C-alpha positions as YAML, in Angstrom:
chain: A
units: angstrom
residues:
- id: 1
  name: UNK
  ca: [-35.72, 5.50, -54.66]
- id: 2
  name: UNK
  ca: [-36.67, 7.61, -51.64]
- id: 3
  name: UNK
  ca: [-33.12, 7.89, -50.47]
- id: 4
  name: UNK
  ca: [-32.02, 10.02, -47.60]
- id: 5
  name: UNK
  ca: [-29.48, 8.69, -45.18]
- id: 6
  name: UNK
  ca: [-29.98, 8.29, -41.46]
- id: 7
  name: UNK
  ca: [-27.71, 9.43, -38.65]
- id: 8
  name: UNK
  ca: [-25.94, 6.75, -36.65]
- id: 9
  name: UNK
  ca: [-28.01, 5.15, -33.92]
- id: 10
  name: UNK
  ca: [-26.17, 7.05, -31.19]
- id: 11
  name: UNK
  ca: [-26.62, 10.36, -32.97]
- id: 12
  name: UNK
  ca: [-30.33, 9.78, -33.61]
- id: 13
  name: UNK
  ca: [-30.92, 8.99, -29.97]
- id: 14
  name: UNK
  ca: [-29.37, 12.31, -29.02]
- id: 15
  name: UNK
  ca: [-31.41, 14.50, -31.40]
- id: 16
  name: UNK
  ca: [-33.85, 17.06, -30.07]
- id: 17
  name: UNK
  ca: [-37.43, 15.78, -30.40]
- id: 18
  name: UNK
  ca: [-39.33, 17.02, -33.46]
- id: 19
  name: UNK
  ca: [-42.27, 17.87, -31.22]
- id: 20
  name: UNK
  ca: [-44.72, 19.99, -33.20]
- id: 21
  name: UNK
  ca: [-42.95, 20.18, -36.55]
- id: 22
  name: UNK
  ca: [-44.14, 23.74, -37.04]
- id: 23
  name: UNK
  ca: [-41.44, 25.42, -39.07]
- id: 24
  name: UNK
  ca: [-40.79, 28.99, -40.06]
- id: 25
  name: UNK
  ca: [-39.62, 29.90, -43.55]
- id: 26
  name: UNK
  ca: [-35.86, 29.56, -43.87]
- id: 27
  name: UNK
  ca: [-33.59, 32.32, -45.03]
- id: 28
  name: UNK
  ca: [-32.97, 30.89, -48.47]
- id: 29
  name: UNK
  ca: [-29.94, 31.41, -50.64]
- id: 30
  name: UNK
  ca: [-30.52, 33.12, -53.96]
- id: 31
  name: UNK
  ca: [-32.26, 31.15, -56.74]
- id: 32
  name: UNK
  ca: [-32.66, 28.09, -54.53]
- id: 33
  name: UNK
  ca: [-28.93, 27.47, -54.26]
- id: 34
  name: UNK
  ca: [-28.07, 25.29, -51.24]
- id: 35
  name: UNK
  ca: [-26.24, 27.34, -48.61]
- id: 36
  name: UNK
  ca: [-22.79, 26.30, -47.43]
- id: 37
  name: UNK
  ca: [-22.90, 23.86, -44.50]
- id: 38
  name: UNK
  ca: [-22.06, 24.78, -40.96]
- id: 39
  name: UNK
  ca: [-19.23, 22.83, -39.29]
- id: 40
  name: UNK
  ca: [-21.65, 20.71, -37.22]
- id: 41
  name: UNK
  ca: [-23.19, 19.34, -40.42]
- id: 42
  name: UNK
  ca: [-19.98, 17.62, -41.44]
- id: 43
  name: UNK
  ca: [-19.78, 13.84, -41.05]
- id: 44
  name: UNK
  ca: [-17.17, 12.06, -39.04]
- id: 45
  name: UNK
  ca: [-15.55, 8.76, -39.94]
- id: 46
  name: UNK
  ca: [-18.03, 7.06, -37.63]
- id: 47
  name: UNK
  ca: [-20.70, 7.80, -40.23]
- id: 48
  name: UNK
  ca: [-19.12, 5.28, -42.62]
- id: 49
  name: UNK
  ca: [-20.23, 1.63, -42.64]
- id: 50
  name: UNK
  ca: [-16.68, 0.35, -42.70]
- id: 51
  name: UNK
  ca: [-15.58, 2.27, -39.63]
- id: 52
  name: UNK
  ca: [-16.94, -0.14, -37.04]
- id: 53
  name: UNK
  ca: [-19.75, -2.41, -35.96]
- id: 54
  name: UNK
  ca: [-23.52, -1.99, -36.14]
- id: 55
  name: UNK
  ca: [-23.49, 1.05, -33.88]
- id: 56
  name: UNK
  ca: [-21.91, 3.16, -36.61]
- id: 57
  name: UNK
  ca: [-23.83, 1.89, -39.61]
- id: 58
  name: UNK
  ca: [-26.18, 4.11, -41.55]
- id: 59
  name: UNK
  ca: [-29.13, 3.15, -43.68]
- id: 60
  name: UNK
  ca: [-30.33, 4.46, -47.02]
- id: 61
  name: UNK
  ca: [-33.26, 6.26, -45.48]
- id: 62
  name: UNK
  ca: [-33.26, 8.13, -42.22]
- id: 63
  name: UNK
  ca: [-33.92, 11.28, -40.26]
- id: 64
  name: UNK
  ca: [-34.89, 12.79, -43.61]
- id: 65
  name: UNK
  ca: [-37.24, 10.64, -45.69]
- id: 66
  name: UNK
  ca: [-38.87, 11.02, -49.11]
- id: 67
  name: UNK
  ca: [-41.81, 9.17, -50.61]
- id: 68
  name: UNK
  ca: [-45.12, 9.43, -52.42]
- id: 69
  name: UNK
  ca: [-47.20, 9.29, -49.24]
- id: 70
  name: UNK
  ca: [-50.54, 10.13, -50.89]
- id: 71
  name: UNK
  ca: [-50.12, 8.30, -54.20]
- id: 72
  name: UNK
  ca: [-50.39, 11.45, -56.34]
- id: 73
  name: UNK
  ca: [-47.28, 10.67, -58.38]
- id: 74
  name: UNK
  ca: [-44.69, 12.94, -56.79]
- id: 75
  name: UNK
  ca: [-42.34, 12.34, -53.86]
- id: 76
  name: UNK
  ca: [-42.38, 14.66, -50.88]
- id: 77
  name: UNK
  ca: [-40.58, 15.19, -47.60]
- id: 78
  name: UNK
  ca: [-40.74, 13.19, -44.39]
- id: 79
  name: UNK
  ca: [-38.95, 12.98, -41.07]
- id: 80
  name: UNK
  ca: [-38.05, 10.11, -38.76]
- id: 81
  name: UNK
  ca: [-37.52, 10.39, -35.02]
- id: 82
  name: UNK
  ca: [-35.73, 7.43, -33.46]
- id: 83
  name: UNK
  ca: [-37.27, 6.19, -30.22]
- id: 84
  name: UNK
  ca: [-39.44, 3.69, -28.41]
- id: 85
  name: UNK
  ca: [-41.66, 3.94, -30.31]
- id: 86
  name: UNK
  ca: [-40.24, 5.61, -33.41]
- id: 87
  name: UNK
  ca: [-42.19, 8.58, -34.77]
- id: 88
  name: UNK
  ca: [-42.72, 9.49, -38.43]
- id: 89
  name: UNK
  ca: [-43.79, 12.93, -39.72]
- id: 90
  name: UNK
  ca: [-44.81, 12.90, -43.39]
- id: 91
  name: UNK
  ca: [-45.77, 15.87, -45.59]
- id: 92
  name: UNK
  ca: [-47.73, 15.68, -48.86]
- id: 93
  name: UNK
  ca: [-46.18, 18.72, -50.55]
- id: 94
  name: UNK
  ca: [-42.66, 20.04, -50.89]
- id: 95
  name: UNK
  ca: [-43.46, 23.28, -49.11]
- id: 96
  name: UNK
  ca: [-42.93, 24.78, -45.69]
- id: 97
  name: UNK
  ca: [-45.56, 23.64, -43.20]
- id: 98
  name: UNK
  ca: [-46.52, 21.00, -40.67]
- id: 99
  name: UNK
  ca: [-46.81, 17.24, -41.11]
- id: 100
  name: UNK
  ca: [-49.90, 15.86, -42.88]
- id: 101
  name: UNK
  ca: [-49.37, 12.42, -41.33]
- id: 102
  name: UNK
  ca: [-47.94, 11.69, -37.88]
- id: 103
  name: UNK
  ca: [-47.58, 8.11, -36.66]
- id: 104
  name: UNK
  ca: [-45.58, 5.82, -34.42]
- id: 105
  name: UNK
  ca: [-44.12, 2.55, -35.63]
- id: 106
  name: UNK
  ca: [-41.42, 0.21, -34.37]
- id: 107
  name: UNK
  ca: [-38.77, 0.58, -31.71]
- id: 108
  name: UNK
  ca: [-35.39, 1.71, -33.00]
- id: 109
  name: UNK
  ca: [-33.88, 0.17, -36.09]
- id: 110
  name: UNK
  ca: [-33.35, 1.88, -39.45]
- id: 111
  name: UNK
  ca: [-36.23, 3.36, -41.48]
- id: 112
  name: UNK
  ca: [-36.91, 2.41, -45.09]
- id: 113
  name: UNK
  ca: [-39.58, 3.67, -47.50]
- id: 114
  name: UNK
  ca: [-41.20, 1.97, -50.49]
- id: 115
  name: UNK
  ca: [-44.37, 0.89, -52.25]
- id: 116
  name: UNK
  ca: [-44.33, -2.60, -50.75]
- id: 117
  name: UNK
  ca: [-47.72, -3.73, -52.10]
- id: 118
  name: UNK
  ca: [-47.67, -1.97, -55.48]
- id: 119
  name: UNK
  ca: [-50.76, 0.13, -54.78]
- id: 120
  name: UNK
  ca: [-49.16, 3.42, -55.86]
- id: 121
  name: UNK
  ca: [-48.27, 5.02, -52.55]
- id: 122
  name: UNK
  ca: [-45.15, 4.70, -50.43]
- id: 123
  name: UNK
  ca: [-45.24, 3.49, -46.86]
- id: 124
  name: UNK
  ca: [-42.78, 3.01, -44.06]
- id: 125
  name: UNK
  ca: [-40.67, 0.15, -42.79]
- id: 126
  name: UNK
  ca: [-37.98, -0.64, -40.26]
- id: 127
  name: UNK
  ca: [-34.84, -2.76, -40.65]
- id: 128
  name: UNK
  ca: [-33.40, -4.30, -37.49]
- id: 129
  name: UNK
  ca: [-29.81, -4.83, -38.58]
- id: 130
  name: UNK
  ca: [-28.25, -8.07, -37.49]
- id: 131
  name: UNK
  ca: [-26.94, -11.23, -39.13]
- id: 132
  name: UNK
  ca: [-29.42, -11.68, -40.76]
- id: 133
  name: UNK
  ca: [-31.32, -8.38, -40.68]
- id: 134
  name: UNK
  ca: [-35.08, -8.37, -40.09]
- id: 135
  name: UNK
  ca: [-37.29, -6.21, -42.30]
- id: 136
  name: UNK
  ca: [-40.65, -5.08, -40.86]
- id: 137
  name: UNK
  ca: [-42.72, -3.36, -43.56]
- id: 138
  name: UNK
  ca: [-46.10, -1.69, -43.26]
- id: 139
  name: UNK
  ca: [-48.59, -1.17, -46.12]
- id: 140
  name: UNK
  ca: [-50.22, 1.94, -44.66]
- id: 141
  name: UNK
  ca: [-48.83, 5.04, -43.00]
- id: 142
  name: UNK
  ca: [-50.43, 4.54, -39.63]
- id: 143
  name: UNK
  ca: [-49.54, 2.87, -36.36]
- id: 144
  name: UNK
  ca: [-49.83, -0.89, -36.17]
- id: 145
  name: UNK
  ca: [-47.92, -4.12, -36.62]
- id: 146
  name: UNK
  ca: [-45.86, -5.14, -39.64]
- id: 147
  name: UNK
  ca: [-47.78, -6.37, -42.70]
- id: 148
  name: UNK
  ca: [-44.66, -8.05, -44.12]
- id: 149
  name: UNK
  ca: [-41.80, -9.51, -42.07]
- id: 150
  name: UNK
  ca: [-38.75, -11.35, -43.41]
- id: 151
  name: UNK
  ca: [-34.98, -11.58, -43.04]
- id: 152
  name: UNK
  ca: [-32.55, -10.40, -45.69]
- id: 153
  name: UNK
  ca: [-28.89, -9.42, -45.68]
- id: 154
  name: UNK
  ca: [-26.81, -8.35, -42.75]
- id: 155
  name: UNK
  ca: [-24.75, -5.20, -42.17]
- id: 156
  name: UNK
  ca: [-24.38, -2.45, -44.72]
- id: 157
  name: UNK
  ca: [-26.71, 0.16, -46.21]
- id: 158
  name: UNK
  ca: [-30.34, -1.11, -46.44]
- id: 159
  name: UNK
  ca: [-31.92, 0.01, -49.73]
- id: 160
  name: UNK
  ca: [-35.39, -0.16, -51.27]
- id: 161
  name: UNK
  ca: [-36.43, 0.11, -54.90]
- id: 162
  name: UNK
  ca: [-38.37, -1.40, -57.79]
- id: 163
  name: UNK
  ca: [-35.40, -3.28, -59.24]
- id: 164
  name: UNK
  ca: [-37.39, -5.29, -61.83]
- id: 165
  name: UNK
  ca: [-40.00, -2.69, -62.81]
- id: 166
  name: UNK
  ca: [-43.00, -4.74, -61.67]
- id: 167
  name: UNK
  ca: [-44.53, -1.90, -59.64]
- id: 168
  name: UNK
  ca: [-43.54, -2.79, -56.09]
- id: 169
  name: UNK
  ca: [-40.43, -1.94, -54.08]
- id: 170
  name: UNK
  ca: [-38.25, -4.65, -52.59]
- id: 171
  name: UNK
  ca: [-35.11, -4.81, -50.43]
- id: 172
  name: UNK
  ca: [-31.48, -4.29, -51.27]
- id: 173
  name: UNK
  ca: [-28.15, -3.84, -49.57]
- id: 174
  name: UNK
  ca: [-24.93, -2.03, -50.42]
- id: 175
  name: UNK
  ca: [-21.68, -2.89, -48.68]
- id: 176
  name: UNK
  ca: [-18.76, -0.49, -48.89]
- id: 177
  name: UNK
  ca: [-15.39, -2.10, -49.44]
- id: 178
  name: UNK
  ca: [-12.44, 0.09, -48.51]
- id: 179
  name: UNK
  ca: [-10.11, -2.22, -50.41]
- id: 180
  name: UNK
  ca: [-12.29, -2.57, -53.53]
- id: 181
  name: UNK
  ca: [-15.55, -1.64, -55.24]
- id: 182
  name: UNK
  ca: [-18.89, -1.34, -53.47]
- id: 183
  name: UNK
  ca: [-20.99, -4.52, -53.57]
- id: 184
  name: UNK
  ca: [-24.73, -4.38, -54.26]
- id: 185
  name: UNK
  ca: [-27.24, -7.15, -53.41]
- id: 186
  name: UNK
  ca: [-30.80, -6.58, -54.70]
- id: 187
  name: UNK
  ca: [-33.83, -8.83, -54.25]
- id: 188
  name: UNK
  ca: [-37.01, -8.79, -56.37]
- id: 189
  name: UNK
  ca: [-39.41, -9.98, -53.68]
- id: 190
  name: UNK
  ca: [-39.95, -8.83, -50.10]
- id: 191
  name: UNK
  ca: [-39.12, -12.24, -48.69]
- id: 192
  name: UNK
  ca: [-36.26, -14.23, -47.20]
- id: 193
  name: UNK
  ca: [-33.80, -15.49, -49.80]
- id: 194
  name: UNK
  ca: [-30.70, -14.66, -51.78]
- id: 195
  name: UNK
  ca: [-30.07, -11.65, -54.01]
- id: 196
  name: UNK
  ca: [-31.54, -11.71, -57.53]
- id: 197
  name: UNK
  ca: [-29.00, -9.14, -58.72]
- id: 198
  name: UNK
  ca: [-25.43, -8.95, -57.42]
- id: 199
  name: UNK
  ca: [-22.86, -6.56, -58.87]
- id: 200
  name: UNK
  ca: [-20.11, -4.12, -58.00]
- id: 201
  name: UNK
  ca: [-20.37, -0.39, -58.64]
- id: 202
  name: UNK
  ca: [-18.27, 2.53, -57.48]
- id: 203
  name: UNK
  ca: [-15.72, 2.95, -54.76]
- id: 204
  name: UNK
  ca: [-16.88, 4.36, -51.44]
- id: 205
  name: UNK
  ca: [-19.43, 7.17, -51.65]
- id: 206
  name: UNK
  ca: [-22.98, 7.08, -50.28]
- id: 207
  name: UNK
  ca: [-25.68, 5.10, -52.11]
- id: 208
  name: UNK
  ca: [-28.71, 6.64, -53.79]
- id: 209
  name: UNK
  ca: [-31.22, 4.70, -55.86]
- id: 210
  name: UNK
  ca: [-33.93, 5.81, -58.25]
- id: 211
  name: UNK
  ca: [-35.45, 5.56, -61.69]
- id: 212
  name: UNK
  ca: [-32.93, 7.94, -63.26]
- id: 213
  name: UNK
  ca: [-34.02, 7.38, -66.88]
- id: 214
  name: UNK
  ca: [-37.78, 6.99, -66.35]
- id: 215
  name: UNK
  ca: [-37.91, 3.44, -67.72]
- id: 216
  name: UNK
  ca: [-39.89, 2.05, -64.78]
- id: 217
  name: UNK
  ca: [-37.17, 0.37, -62.74]
- id: 218
  name: UNK
  ca: [-34.83, 1.72, -60.08]
- id: 219
  name: UNK
  ca: [-31.06, 1.47, -60.33]
- id: 220
  name: UNK
  ca: [-27.93, 2.31, -58.40]
- id: 221
  name: UNK
  ca: [-26.20, 5.60, -57.81]
- id: 222
  name: UNK
  ca: [-23.52, 7.13, -55.62]
- id: 223
  name: UNK
  ca: [-22.78, 10.58, -54.28]
- id: 224
  name: UNK
  ca: [-19.50, 11.95, -52.95]
- id: 225
  name: UNK
  ca: [-20.30, 14.78, -50.54]
- id: 226
  name: UNK
  ca: [-17.83, 17.66, -50.57]
- id: 227
  name: UNK
  ca: [-18.05, 20.39, -47.93]
- id: 228
  name: UNK
  ca: [-15.45, 22.57, -49.63]
- id: 229
  name: UNK
  ca: [-16.69, 22.72, -53.22]
- id: 230
  name: UNK
  ca: [-19.43, 20.64, -54.88]
- id: 231
  name: UNK
  ca: [-20.96, 17.20, -54.38]
- id: 232
  name: UNK
  ca: [-20.44, 14.75, -57.26]
- id: 233
  name: UNK
  ca: [-23.22, 12.35, -58.28]
- id: 234
  name: UNK
  ca: [-22.67, 9.15, -60.32]
- id: 235
  name: UNK
  ca: [-25.93, 7.54, -61.50]
- id: 236
  name: UNK
  ca: [-26.25, 4.26, -63.39]
- id: 237
  name: UNK
  ca: [-29.27, 3.18, -65.49]
- id: 238
  name: UNK
  ca: [-28.88, -0.57, -64.97]
- id: 239
  name: UNK
  ca: [-28.11, -2.73, -61.96]
- id: 240
  name: UNK
  ca: [-24.91, -4.12, -63.41]
- id: 241
  name: UNK
  ca: [-21.19, -3.53, -63.06]
- id: 242
  name: UNK
  ca: [-19.99, -0.62, -65.16]
- id: 243
  name: UNK
  ca: [-19.38, 3.12, -65.22]
- id: 244
  name: UNK
  ca: [-21.84, 5.92, -64.48]
- id: 245
  name: UNK
  ca: [-24.34, 6.83, -67.19]
- id: 246
  name: UNK
  ca: [-24.85, 10.30, -65.70]
- id: 247
  name: UNK
  ca: [-22.27, 12.35, -63.76]
- id: 248
  name: UNK
  ca: [-22.78, 15.89, -62.47]
- id: 249
  name: UNK
  ca: [-22.24, 18.15, -59.46]
- id: 250
  name: UNK
  ca: [-24.96, 19.52, -57.22]
- id: 251
  name: UNK
  ca: [-24.95, 21.03, -53.75]
- id: 252
  name: UNK
  ca: [-22.20, 21.43, -51.19]
- id: 253
  name: UNK
  ca: [-22.20, 18.93, -48.35]
- id: 254
  name: UNK
  ca: [-25.52, 18.27, -46.62]
- id: 255
  name: UNK
  ca: [-27.54, 15.04, -46.75]
- id: 256
  name: UNK
  ca: [-28.50, 13.39, -50.04]
- id: 257
  name: UNK
  ca: [-32.05, 12.78, -51.29]
- id: 258
  name: UNK
  ca: [-33.68, 11.28, -54.38]
- id: 259
  name: UNK
  ca: [-37.25, 11.25, -55.64]
- id: 260
  name: UNK
  ca: [-39.66, 12.25, -58.38]
- id: 261
  name: UNK
  ca: [-40.29, 15.80, -57.16]
- id: 262
  name: UNK
  ca: [-42.32, 16.97, -60.19]
- id: 263
  name: UNK
  ca: [-44.21, 13.77, -61.01]
- id: 264
  name: UNK
  ca: [-42.71, 13.40, -64.50]
- id: 265
  name: UNK
  ca: [-41.75, 9.74, -64.07]
- id: 266
  name: UNK
  ca: [-38.03, 9.97, -63.38]
- id: 267
  name: UNK
  ca: [-36.17, 10.41, -60.12]
- id: 268
  name: UNK
  ca: [-33.80, 13.29, -59.49]
- id: 269
  name: UNK
  ca: [-31.60, 14.41, -56.64]
- id: 270
  name: UNK
  ca: [-31.81, 16.76, -53.70]
- id: 271
  name: UNK
  ca: [-29.84, 18.03, -50.72]
- id: 272
  name: UNK
  ca: [-31.10, 18.58, -47.17]
- id: 273
  name: UNK
  ca: [-29.30, 20.72, -44.59]
- id: 274
  name: UNK
  ca: [-29.82, 19.83, -40.95]
- id: 275
  name: UNK
  ca: [-30.78, 22.84, -38.84]
- id: 276
  name: UNK
  ca: [-33.57, 24.66, -37.10]
- id: 277
  name: UNK
  ca: [-35.42, 24.52, -39.42]
- id: 278
  name: UNK
  ca: [-34.07, 21.93, -41.86]
- id: 279
  name: UNK
  ca: [-33.76, 23.27, -45.40]
- id: 280
  name: UNK
  ca: [-34.52, 21.18, -48.48]
- id: 281
  name: UNK
  ca: [-33.20, 21.92, -51.99]
- id: 282
  name: UNK
  ca: [-34.60, 19.63, -54.70]
- id: 283
  name: UNK
  ca: [-33.62, 19.56, -58.37]
- id: 284
  name: UNK
  ca: [-35.90, 18.40, -61.21]
- id: 285
  name: UNK
  ca: [-33.11, 17.29, -63.57]
- id: 286
  name: UNK
  ca: [-29.97, 15.30, -62.91]
- id: 287
  name: UNK
  ca: [-27.71, 18.12, -64.00]
- id: 288
  name: UNK
  ca: [-25.56, 20.80, -62.42]
- id: 289
  name: UNK
  ca: [-27.53, 23.88, -61.32]
- id: 290
  name: UNK
  ca: [-29.49, 25.44, -58.48]
- id: 291
  name: UNK
  ca: [-32.42, 23.90, -56.66]
- id: 292
  name: UNK
  ca: [-35.78, 24.03, -58.45]
- id: 293
  name: UNK
  ca: [-37.68, 23.61, -55.19]
- id: 294
  name: UNK
  ca: [-36.48, 25.03, -51.85]
- id: 295
  name: UNK
  ca: [-38.38, 25.00, -48.56]
- id: 296
  name: UNK
  ca: [-37.96, 24.39, -44.83]
- id: 297
  name: UNK
  ca: [-39.46, 21.48, -42.96]
- id: 298
  name: UNK
  ca: [-38.77, 20.09, -39.52]
- id: 299
  name: UNK
  ca: [-36.09, 20.99, -37.07]
...
């Protein structure tokens, strides 16, 4: 849930500041179809978690964020600016415009998003990756200190989702294995401890998580980003080892997203293209087609 991947720490530090976040309408492709990426949008090997140490790891949320910031039932866009302190820019509608919420929180680390206290809205968090990693979660989208702090996992992709369907989001971790399947470690409470669900799913790819079938709990997914033809998405409806329940193509390259864009109770995918401005292309069904919602935000 609320999955958009972050740049590497070095790349984030070098980004131009998102000062005012006033964006002009993008020149959209026809019918909301994501445009082809420019060469500088392509990822290098250093973007993969297996390519080196903590400096090249990415998290499951990042420069582009998604979440239900106002608790109205649909997920909308957000942006993260790495710094000391970090800055968050959150918008309450999937439309072109300026941020509805601007706040500072944490110093560096990797951003995560979830409904940590089960009150119906999503709030921010930071993961300081180490062995073990420290999670610093906040229950409101404003500046302050962490409401929940614990250690869980080490290096890999930090994830957040409602794995057991009890109404609150909790931590997870996916580790890519170049010599075998990806390993997933999901925990049902935001506290220090071992994984409640451990399984293997997929080979390589980037993780996405969401409630794909609208049954109230979040489960695993993977996307293979292809800058020459079409991205392939493999979504699974249970957090167990097995094959994908839903497979389709959507978008060409870009940066992956997942959320409930139309408030109908299930999560679907999206693609974001980095630029000036950034362009967002969100789809309301997990099927091949053009974007149902396209807008520009940030950049």
